[in-house]
ROTORTOR-192134 format. One line per field, with one value per residue (C-alpha): residue number from 1; residue in three letters; x, y, z. Coordinates in nm, 3 decimals, decimal comma. Last residue first. Layout:
N
num <- NUM|...
residu <- Ala|...
c1 <- X|...
c2 <- Y|...
c3 <- Z|...
! end
This chain:
142
num <- 142|141|140|139|138|137|136|135|134|133|132|131|130|129|128|127|126|125|124|123|122|121|120|119|118|117|116|115|114|113|112|111|110|109|108|107|106|105|104|103|102|101|100|99|98|97|96|95|94|93|92|91|90|89|88|87|86|85|84|83|82|81|80|79|78|77|76|75|74|73|72|71|70|69|68|67|66|65|64|63|62|61|60|59|58|57|56|55|54|53|52|51|50|49|48|47|46|45|44|43|42|41|40|39|38|37|36|35|34|33|32|31|30|29|28|27|26|25|24|23|22|21|20|19|18|17|16|15|14|13|12|11|10|9|8|7|6|5|4|3|2|1
residu <- Met|Ile|Thr|His|His|Leu|Leu|Arg|His|Phe|Tyr|Ile|Glu|Ala|Ala|Gly|Leu|Val|Leu|Thr|Val|Val|Ala|Leu|Cys|Phe|Val|Leu|Ala|Thr|Lys|Val|Arg|Glu|Gln|Lys|Thr|Leu|Pro|Arg|Lys|Arg|Trp|Ala|Ala|Ala|Pro|Ser|Asn|Arg|Leu|Arg|Arg|Arg|Lys|Trp|Ile|Leu|Tyr|Leu|Asn|Phe|Gly|Ala|Gly|Thr|Met|Ala|Val|Leu|Leu|Val|Pro|Ile|Arg|Ile|Ala|Asp|Arg|His|Leu|Ile|Val|Ala|Trp|Gly|Ala|Leu|Val|Thr|Gly|Ala|Ala|Gly|Val|Leu|Ile|Gly|Ile|Lys|Ala|Ala|Ala|Val|Thr|Phe|Val|Cys|Val|Ala|Glu|Ile|Phe|Ala|Leu|Ile|Leu|Val|Ala|Trp|Ser|Arg|Lys|Val|Pro|Leu|Arg|Glu|Ala|Glu|Ser|Leu|Ala|Ala|Pro|Asp|Thr|Lys|Phe|Pro|Asn|Met
c1 <- 0,866|0,798|0,497|0,137|0,043|-0,224|-0,095|0,266|0,272|0,057|0,314|0,623|0,477|0,374|0,714|0,868|0,610|0,687|1,070|1,042|0,813|1,056|1,353|1,165|1,075|1,423|1,576|1,334|1,388|1,768|1,724|1,493|1,726|2,033|1,844|1,745|2,103|2,223|2,353|2,729|2,919|3,280|3,330|3,049|3,192|3,363|3,044|2,855|2,540|2,691|2,807|2,478|2,288|2,525|2,505|2,125|2,101|2,348|2,156|1,839|2,006|2,150|1,793|1,662|1,943|1,871|1,503|1,574|1,842|1,611|1,315|1,523|1,667|1,313|1,147|1,385|1,423|1,073|0,900|0,723|0,944|0,813|0,448|0,498|0,649|0,327|0,144|0,413|0,309|-0,045|-0,011|0,214|-0,063|-0,334|-0,106|-0,052|-0,412|-0,499|-0,241|-0,413|-0,748|-0,600|-0,459|-0,811|-0,976|-0,748|-0,767|-1,140|-1,133|-0,894|-1,152|-1,433|-1,237|-1,156|-1,518|-1,623|-1,362|-1,455|-1,830|-1,754|-1,769|-1,565|-1,711|-1,434|-1,568|-1,551|-1,269|-1,087|-1,381|-1,446|-1,090|-0,826|-0,659|-0,858|-0,778|-0,405|-0,190|-0,148|0,126|-0,102|-0,222|-0,551
c2 <- 2,193|2,410|2,578|2,579|2,582|2,291|2,064|2,158|2,110|1,779|1,614|1,740|1,650|1,302|1,233|1,310|1,101|0,812|0,854|0,891|0,586|0,392|0,498|0,423|0,071|-0,011|0,115|-0,065|-0,403|-0,357|-0,295|-0,598|-0,831|-0,709|-0,772|-1,110|-1,197|-1,230|-1,581|-1,614|-1,578|-1,634|-1,903|-1,776|-1,417|-1,462|-1,619|-1,292|-1,305|-1,098|-0,836|-0,804|-0,780|-0,510|-0,322|-0,331|-0,211|0,059|0,183|0,193|0,402|0,635|0,679|0,772|1,005|1,185|1,205|1,369|1,604|1,705|1,771|1,977|2,172|2,236|2,338|2,596|2,847|2,722|2,862|2,623|2,689|3,041|2,949|2,655|2,900|3,084|2,742|2,657|2,982|2,907|2,549|2,653|2,888|2,614|2,360|2,613|2,701|2,331|2,269|2,527|2,376|2,040|2,163|2,307|1,991|1,780|1,981|1,956|1,594|1,540|1,755|1,540|1,237|1,377|1,463|1,120|0,968|1,189|1,111|0,749|0,766|0,608|0,643|0,615|0,438|0,670|0,558|0,890|1,091|0,863|0,886|0,612|0,455|0,158|0,105|0,078|0,202|0,558|0,707|0,910|1,123|1,287
c3 <- -3,377|-3,675|-3,533|-3,627|-3,250|-3,230|-3,504|-3,488|-3,101|-3,147|-3,371|-3,182|-2,836|-2,982|-3,114|-2,778|-2,590|-2,816|-2,785|-2,417|-2,377|-2,592|-2,374|-2,054|-2,179|-2,287|-1,956|-1,755|-1,957|-1,923|-1,544|-1,505|-1,701|-1,501|-1,164|-1,281|-1,349|-1,713|-1,803|-1,847|-2,169|-2,165|-2,428|-2,644|-2,665|-3,001|-3,161|-3,110|-2,892|-2,612|-2,870|-3,041|-2,709|-2,579|-2,916|-2,909|-2,550|-2,635|-2,935|-2,741|-2,475|-2,738|-2,878|-2,536|-2,475|-2,816|-2,744|-2,410|-2,552|-2,849|-2,618|-2,377|-2,678|-2,816|-2,499|-2,373|-2,659|-2,781|-2,486|-2,276|-1,972|-1,929|-1,963|-1,728|-1,468|-1,435|-1,399|-1,136|-0,928|-0,939|-0,852|-0,550|-0,438|-0,462|-0,282|0,010|0,039|0,049|0,304|0,525|0,478|0,559|0,885|0,980|0,892|1,074|1,405|1,361|1,313|1,616|1,827|1,725|1,818|2,154|2,204|2,129|2,366|2,655|2,585|2,614|2,976|3,260|3,613|3,863|4,192|4,497|4,747|4,732|4,834|5,135|5,252|5,161|5,467|5,436|5,072|5,172|4,872|4,963|4,758|4,535|4,843|4,781
! end
């Protein structure tokens, strides 16, 4: 079979046979793709399970009071400081001395301020809940 022959009269009888297209090839390719995906997913599942086991071991180490309490205090202090800065900024913007140079906040500045405010409040609430439930369940100081 010569791929460069373009004249239909020059083709042999075997080369002129019509090509029968079949859905079976497409179905088999689909089944093979599903099989490959299943094998890959199983290997990823093993990897995720092993990583979860390792991280559970690290959670025991990281939950010790020597690590947990300083991290909790730093997070809550940072959240409180962010709330203080937002309050101070608002107070300074609204002071009479700043009235002549005050310009409206852009949408991006308002969104950033709202995001920092929400995250600080969530951090304080979660920190307080962690302290409360840790005392309730483990009977420790903090």
